[in-house]
C-alpha positions in Angstrom: 119.5 90.7 126.7 119.0 87.6 126.8 118.5 87.0 130.5 116.2 89.9 130.1 114.4 87.7 127.4 114.4 84.8 129.7 113.2 86.5 132.9 110.2 88.2 130.8 109.3 84.7 129.7 109.2 83.3 133.1 105.7 84.5 134.0 106.9 86.5 136.8 105.4 89.7 135.6 102.0 88.3 134.9 102.2 87.0 138.9 103.1 90.5 139.9 100.2 92.1 137.7 98.0 89.4 139.6 99.5 90.0 142.8 100.7 86.6 143.2 104.6 87.4 144.2 105.9 87.7 147.5 107.5 91.0 149.0 110.9 90.3 147.8 110.1 89.5 144.4 107.5 92.5 144.1 110.4 94.2 144.8 112.9 92.8 142.2 110.6 92.8 139.6 109.9 96.8 140.7 113.6 96.8 140.2 114.3 95.2 136.9 111.5 97.3 135.6 113.4 100.9 136.5 116.3 99.3 135.0 115.4 97.5 131.8 112.8 99.9 129.3 111.6 96.8 127.9 110.7 94.9 131.0 108.8 98.2 131.9 107.2 98.2 128.5 106.3 94.1 129.0 104.8 94.8 132.6 102.5 98.3 131.0 101.4 95.8 128.4 100.1 93.2 130.3 98.4 95.4 132.9 96.3 96.6 130.0 95.6 93.4 128.9 94.5 92.3 132.2 92.5 95.8 132.6 90.8 95.2 128.8 89.8 91.5 130.1 88.2 92.7 133.3 86.2 95.4 131.6 85.1 93.4 128.5 84.0 90.7 131.4 82.3 92.8 133.7 79.0 92.3 134.7 76.7 94.6 136.0 74.4 93.8 139.3 70.5 93.6 138.6 69.3 96.8 140.2 67.2 95.4 143.1 69.7 93.2 143.9 72.2 96.5 144.5 69.7 98.2 146.9 69.3 95.4 148.6 73.2 95.2 149.2 73.3 99.4 150.3 70.4 99.0 152.3 71.3 96.0 154.4 74.9 97.8 154.6 73.1 101.3 155.8 71.5 98.8 158.2 74.4 97.0 159.4 76.4 100.8 159.8 73.5 102.1 162.1 73.3 98.6 164.6 77.2 98.8 165.3 76.9 100.4 168.5 74.0 97.5 169.5 76.5 94.5 168.9 77.7 92.7 172.1 81.4 93.1 172.5 82.9 89.8 171.8 84.5 88.2 174.6 87.2 86.0 175.0 84.7 82.8 174.6 83.2 84.0 171.9 86.7 84.4 170.2 87.7 80.8 171.1 84.1 79.3 169.2 85.0 81.5 166.1 85.5 79.4 163.0 88.5 80.9 160.4 87.1 81.3 157.1 89.7 79.0 154.8 91.5 80.9 152.4 91.8 79.6 148.7 94.7 77.1 148.1 97.6 79.4 145.5 97.5 76.2 143.8 93.7 77.0 142.8 94.4 80.2 142.0 97.5 79.3 140.0 95.1 76.8 137.9 92.9 79.8 137.0 96.0 81.9 136.0 97.1 79.5 133.6 94.0 78.6 132.4 93.3 82.1 131.2 96.7 82.5 129.9 96.3 78.9 128.0 92.6 80.5 126.7 94.2 83.7 125.6 97.1 82.0 123.4 94.9 79.7 122.1 92.5 82.6 120.9 95.0 84.4 119.5 96.5 81.5 117.7 92.9 80.6 116.3 93.0 84.2 115.0 96.5 83.9 113.1 95.1 80.8 112.0 91.8 82.5 110.0 93.8 85.5 108.7 96.2 83.0 106.8 93.1 80.8 105.5 91.7 84.1 104.3 94.9 85.3 102.4 95.4 81.7 100.8 91.6 82.2 99.6 92.2 85.1 98.2 95.1 84.4 96.6 93.7 80.9 94.9 90.6 83.4 93.9 93.3 85.3 92.0 94.7 82.7 90.6 91.2 80.8 89.4 90.4 84.4 88.0 94.0 84.4 85.9 93.4 80.8 84.6 90.0 81.8 83.8 90.8 84.6 81.5 93.6 82.3 80.0 90.9 79.7 79.3 88.7 82.5 77.5 91.6 83.7 75.5 92.6 80.1 74.4 89.1 79.2 73.8 88.7 82.5 71.7 91.9 81.5 69.6 90.5 77.9 69.2 87.2 79.3 67.5 88.7 82.0 65.6 91.0 79.0 63.6 88.1 76.5 63.4 86.3 79.6 61.7 89.3 80.4 59.6 89.6 76.7 58.6 86.3 76.5 57.3 86.1 79.7 55.5 89.3 77.9 53.8 87.5 74.8 53.2 84.5 76.6 51.6 84.7 77.0 47.7 82.7 79.7 47.2 84.8 81.9 49.1 87.2 83.8 47.2 90.1 85.7 49.0 91.0 89.2 47.9 94.0 90.6 49.4 93.6 94.8 49.4 96.8 96.6 49.4 98.1 99.6 50.8 97.6 103.3 49.1 99.7 106.1 48.5 97.8 107.5 51.9 99.1 104.1 53.6 101.5 102.3 52.0 102.0 99.5 54.7 98.4 98.8 55.3 96.9 96.0 54.1 93.6 93.7 54.9 92.0 90.3 53.5 88.4 90.0 52.2 86.7 86.8 51.8 83.7 87.0 49.0 81.2 84.6 48.5 78.7 85.6 45.1 76.9 82.7 45.7 76.0 83.5 49.4 76.2 87.2 49.0 78.5 87.3 52.0 81.7 89.5 52.7 84.2 88.7 55.7 87.4 90.9 56.4 90.0 88.7 58.4 90.8 91.2 61.3 93.9 88.2 62.3 95.9 89.3 59.6 95.2 93.0 59.4 98.0 95.7 59.1 95.4 98.5 59.5 96.8 101.3 61.7 94.8 101.8 64.9 92.0 104.3 64.5 90.9 106.9 66.8 87.6 107.3 68.7 86.2 110.0 66.1 86.9 108.1 63.1 85.9 104.4 62.2 87.5 102.6 58.8 84.8 101.7 56.3 84.6 99.3 53.5 83.3 99.8 49.9 82.6 97.3 47.2 82.8 99.4 43.6 79.7 98.0 41.6 79.9 99.2 38.1 82.6 102.1 39.4 79.7 103.0 42.1 80.8 103.1 45.5 78.6 100.7 47.7 78.9 100.8 51.7 79.4 97.3 53.5 79.6 98.7 57.0 82.1 99.8 59.6 84.9 98.2 62.2 87.5 99.5 64.2 91.2 98.3 63.9 92.8 98.1 67.6 96.1 96.6 68.9 94.7 93.1 69.4 92.4 92.8 66.7 91.3 89.3 65.7 88.9 86.7 64.3 86.5 87.6 61.4 84.1 90.0 61.4 81.0 89.7 59.0 79.9 92.9 56.5 76.8 94.1 54.9 75.6 91.2 52.1 75.9 92.0 48.5 76.0 89.5 45.4 78.5 90.9 43.1 81.5 93.5 43.2 84.4 94.7 41.0 86.9 95.6 43.5 87.0 96.6 47.5 88.1 99.5 49.2 88.5 100.9 52.8 88.6 104.4 53.9 88.4 106.3 57.0 85.6 107.9 57.6 84.0 109.7 60.7 82.6 107.5 63.4 79.6 105.7 61.9 80.4 106.3 58.6 79.5 108.4 55.7 77.3 108.2 52.6 80.3 108.6 49.9 83.8 107.5 50.8 86.2 110.3 51.2 88.7 109.5 48.4 92.1 111.5 50.4 91.1 109.1 53.0 91.5 105.7 51.3 93.5 103.2 52.9 93.5 100.3 50.7 92.2 98.7 47.7 92.2 95.5 45.7 90.3 93.8 42.6 88.2 91.2 42.6 
């Protein structure tokens, strides 16, 4: 098999397709091609490549030039009988036309092969560069997403520190009810600023479905006051500002239809905490 591979790489098959081999070499190529299918396949591939190149680079002659050539051929054919019979003296005066040297033919053949190899190499290089650019773009997107997550985390920590430093805020820990004993939620309430903020980072509320939302209530003089709705997801984070209120005796959260309700559904109360 190594001898067959060396024979294919010797360049004899290309010379055979170009017709630049001796009769003995031609017979040898045909015998080896019949004996080894891999040589026959390589020979067919070279012939197809040459035909494809010839078709791609064929130049259609201008219409007027083609008509002139055909007209000239017809005229010559009709005047064949009028040509004088060449004599010995005339034949002696004929100057032979020099045929192109084999070295020149080989030069163009190898130049074409070199150009073809260069084109294939450039194509492979461009494909590799394109794949590397795609990989770099994917890595850049991943880094940007990671940086965005880090920036969000840092911003949430800053908000938490600012909230803890503000002495006007009081933290109320809402604990789970019999409906959901493991639930918990922290509410930050500033009566002087009329602000209510819930801490989603430490939230232990079950994830709600798309048809429902949690609704925060403030109990003022025994009456519930709506402070807005929120969702609990698996990756809930940060702080959420709720509706403003100046005073509250307690806070509670119920599970309501999406958008909230005018009055709390007491059977769906999840957490409760006194101020």
